[in-house]
N, C-alpha and C positions, 0 to 999 in steps of 0.2 A: 625401484618402486613397483609394487604390484599393480597390474592393470586388468581391467575387465576383459574377459576373453571374447565378449560379444561386441562391445563398442570401443574398447581400448582406453576408456576413461580411467584415471587413477582411482584406486580403491582406498578407502579409509583404513588406517592401521588395524583397527579392532573389529572390522566387519568384512564379511564376504559378499554382502549385498551391494551392488552398484547403485550409488545414489542418483545416477543419471538415467540409466535404462532399467534398473530394477532386477537385473540378472543376478542369480546366485552363483558365485564363483567358488568352486571347491578347490582346496589346496592339494591337488594331485592325490596320491595314495597315502600321504603322511597321516599317521594316527588311525589308519584303517587296517592296513595289512603291512606286515614286515616285508621289505623287498630290497633288492640290490640291482644295480644297473650294470650290464656287461659292457665292456669297452668296445667290442666289435659292433659295428653298425649293421642293422638288418638290411636285406635287399627288398624289404617291403616298404611301401610308400604311404604316407599319410594322405587320406582322401581329401582333407581340407587344405593342408599346407604344402602338399606335394614334395615333402622332404622325407629322407629315409627315417624309418622308425628305429627306436632303441629296443634292444631285447632286455626284458626285465624278468628277474627271478622273483616269484612270489613265494613266501614261506608261510604256509598254513599247516596242514597235517602232511605235507609233502611239498616238494618244489614243483611249481608250475611255471612254465615260461610263456610270457605273452609279449606283445609289442606295444610300445608307447611312443606317442609323439611328444618330444620335449618342448614344443612350442604351444600346442593347444591342449596337451594332456589327454588327448583321445587314446583309447585302448583298443587293441585288436586281440580277440580270443579265437584260437582254433576251435573246431567243433568239439563240444562237450566240456571245454575248459571253464566257461563261465559258470556252468552248473556245479562243477567241482569246487571252484573258488567260493561260491555262495554257501555250498554245503559245509566246507571246512572252516570258513571264516565267520559265519553267523550262526549262533546257537539257535536251535529249533524252537519256534514259538509253540505254546500250548493252547493259546486262545486266539481268536480272530478279533482284533480291535478295529471295527469298521470305521469308527470316527477318526481314529489315527490314520488309517489308510486314506481316507478322504482328505485329511489335513495335509498329509505328505504330498499327495498328488497336486493339491491346490497350491501349496507353497513352492513346489519345484516345477510347476507347469510352465512351459515356454511356448505356448500355442501361438504367440505373436510372431515367432520366428518363421521365416519363409521356408517352405518345404523344399528340400534339395535331395536329389537322388545321387548318392555317392558311389564312387567306383571302388571295387574290392582292392585292398592293398596288395594282393597277390596277382590276380589275373587281369585287373583293370576293367572288368566287366561291371556294369551297373548292378548294385545290390538292391534287393527288395526291402521294403519297409514293412515290418510286422510288429504287433504287440508282443512284448516278451512273455507276459503272463496275465491272467485275469486280474483286472483292476490294478495293474502295476503302474500305469501311467507312463511307461517307458516304451517308446517306439524305437526298435533297434534296426540297424542296417545289416542285413544278412546275405552273405554269399552262400548258396546251397553247398558249394564244394569246400570253401576255405575257412569260413567262420563268421564271427560277429564283430561288428564295430560299435563301440560305445563312445559317445561324445563325453567331454569333460563333465563330471558330476553324476553321470548316469549310473555308475557302479555304486556310488553312495546312495542314490535313490533306491536301487534294487536291494541293497543291504537293509535299509530302513523298511522297505516294503516287506521283506521276509521277516524281520523282527516283529512287525505288527501283525503277523499271521497271514500275510499275502500268499505265501506258498501253500499253506493249508487250504485257503479259499480257492486257489487255483486247482489244487488236486481234487477238491470236492466237485468243482465245476466240471473237470474232465471226467470224473466218475459218473456224474449225472448225464453227460453227453453220451458216454458209452452205453449206459443203461437204455437211453432213448433209442440209440441205434440198434441195440440188440433185441428190442421188442419186436414180436412177429407183426408182419404187415397185415393190413385188412384182408379178411378171408372172402371178400365179395367175389373176387375173380375165381377162387376155388369152388365157391358155391355155384357160380354160373356154369363153370366147367362140369361140375357134378350133375347139375340139372340138365345140361345138354346131353351128357352121357345117358341119363335116365330116360330122356325123351327119345333118344336113339334106340335104347333097349326096348322101350314100349312099342315104338314103331316096328321094330323087328319082330316082336312077339305077335303083334296084331297081324303082320303080314304072314307069319307062319300059320296062325290059326285060320286065316282066310284061305290059304292054300289047301289045308287039310279039309276044310268044309267043302271046297270046290271039288276035291278029288273024291269025297264020299258021295257027292251028289251026281257024279258022272255015271 
């Protein structure tokens, strides 16, 4: 019997929504990406279950190896892998559907869950929590050196976000920030410096004239 990954209550046969706590339970990677599981167990450890992770081959436009917990279905991606998976498994959107983006975030939001800082499956150092992309609604756990951890269902959330135009919206936001950063700063300081130089030059000129007049009058 399938059970809710949040509260362990039994799930109805035809629903992924827990009738007790309301959590949406995704069915692993089935129906999303073709994959196979390697027999060898990884030496990386699930930050939730503290059990060894499985190595999983994802078949998109090329084989990508990630790690998966067979208990909680969390996924660990090496640096750059999650972007590759999204690029190859989700067709690019042509428009931004803001209403759909809002609906996706509201439906999948789990803000009621207590915030936990997780340890990296590789180095066992605490990872930082950051937003994956603008208006994605997904807060990922990231180790700067070894990669990104996604909890169960978050890869599905990001796929839906990209299909709704979230990636386009994110890229536009990034371009806007770059334009703002590249704008010249206020020229007040340069004007003040220029004026100070002008005052200095004027003072030097007056001093020179005064000395000439003094010498002529001697």
